[in-house]
Steps between C-alpha positions, in 0.01 A plus 500: 500500500342165586604361161860613557507328842355181349760501224780551752364215711483272196857594406613423854335157489661429165842599634457286811384207291795540266740513794350184649523321167861617463589365844323173421697479177825541698395223739415264215816587307731443797346168603500379139868587471575312819322192373637507148859617567764249401817416687773757447267788414434839665166644608516880468244704692436856382541816704190607688275416795273206429202400715466122510220301660638148474833351600759417235679166487778317318548125526786271392705747295878534476750774415245783504525873562194693618582869485343842515642837405611592852401460864294821500400485135324165468246452779259207526230587752282227647299730723177371345609135490209256520671178392830333587706468817799700369572787268752294305574130555786316328548130569688189389765651275864587460692823447233768532577874521238752617617859470424871468138514616271560797217283629251666734216402730470131422221318678756254635874496432634741240740256328525134597749265335498131584725213396725717283868424450655837420267790585609865483308808615677815378371857545158378611271685739222324689267709710165549660402862472336684786558442870637155599211271585444141616289444188797563272655197336751300702809514276640743246774296333437135589734238354431169673644154433743655253874486450748748360301807606620855435309805628683816394410870521138434597255688723228352722244680713168433673513119540306359796766230540829560316586744225786287367468135598698194396375170638608135480753591233871453434779725368364849549619860467294800613689824434473873431131504595269703724220379725283731709153508657471121503459278804830332405722686259709203379452141613704187431306194620603133505752576228861399436798701379381861490671839482300807603715807441504870414130539571310761697213396729327776691163582656388136498396309811814288455784578260650159412375164627690172466258227608470123512142389561338159555254315276667594172634268231855639518575450865824678568651821371844643560824632357357851482708819488351842577749780434547860387134582561343808660230401749349804662187603687301184443242603757178487297197345667445133416204474261525130418176300527467313828638147491786575260843428646615852415212636707721421801791714375514805728521849356855619537679193360810554287613141435335189644661156476249229590610137536740519206849356478824637357414869463761774468402863562776754424583851378142624539383835633223420746338798666202615703296181485355565844422147625791291373752614245590130476336198663599133504218277617379143502157395379400447863470877538195492273323271752350311207487119529747300289336203326766452231734228629771596247509868596801641684391798715837640616724764339860378475818608328406871507783746432433872553805719444625837377162671491432860603216543749316810611195540719337799661410468868129434455269230628434190285158404375238453769271302269432127494675220690846641436391840627371344822823301534712813473278694736433253779779240485808657348448860614775645285331840496675702231825301536395238247780271372582511132554124474258268681547123534230288664765265648307179427758232415467152352653265762635284217734783396689498832826325579523286813639800691195708408671717240348542155652305214681742267277463195186579703622815675347845495790739430470878538808719465649820357165679475510876547280644778325166554342406832380148577272288715449127547137487609523159672160415356520129588512601870211744478737798455630470855868554425523751219864564421650792312846347499622459142823318588361144463415585136836653408595225256547439130337275244611418149375746241212372291569465129302697243226310316587378153225590258476337160276516193453787255200642683709600798825626351 
């Protein structure tokens, strides 16, 4: 009997050793392909779940396709990652397509692309398995300093910052995708000419964020359209690490527009985000100091129209600074407005008679079931107004971004 047990134990060790060698072979094969691949070629990744311990990277390649056999068929797991800041990093190239695969549990970001002209993510899932945690990586899909960005039919879950994030980029489309159980579902930050449409963001802390932040190379974003999305029940507790800007996003946020210009929000279904189905705020609401002399902290040219709102009569979050504000200053109880504007205005945008110059207006009209409040934040919330009439105006529709290059068509 003892001999049989010993033989079984030896067999088990051999099998485990073989499996480890097989996984190591996959790691070596993939990284070798990514180093040796020539412009215009395709990297095919087999069906299966592969345990990788080191990040993969591609540098200075053009006209490439990196593809698996399907979102749920080719899975690269970095749960045991000991080296590298991302699961997959692609930088300094042109016309790159990543498609039909899943990347899990990266130590940092799941997929980061940087300085790419023409980057497409198609049928890609990025996720951290298990319960959302502050130790999860910050970003799922993370194109930064890119142009001609297409994110199509992707899924992101578990990110401690944003599941789908596009930062300091230009000419962007995010469509047909799902984001859930992230701090921010979808975030467009300091970026120009973006369409975010036909997506579903639910059970995040915040559904869609459109932010301009200081101290970044690309100073000013804008010309962003958010339309035909479903943004529901984004009430998940905020699990971002302390100090991150998204750590200040209150649970119960549907859409947040922070210090961005020329944003059009229309034809969305926005429901049961308990703190603010939609909020329009200046950077001053963060109470962080502004040291960047070129940063513009006010939201202007915001057009919110033809959306459908729904909200159950429940209290907003009671957590954090925003929770205290709602509880002790605003005292809305369960009658929380769907659309919240902080009311902080740049004096330079006023005419001599005190009215706002047309191109800088906040316009809110033709929204179904929408309630509103101007919080009068610059006067310590003394004169909160729920009168929507001053914002019943129109702005010119923003044009769709014009993407180019083979990688994004």
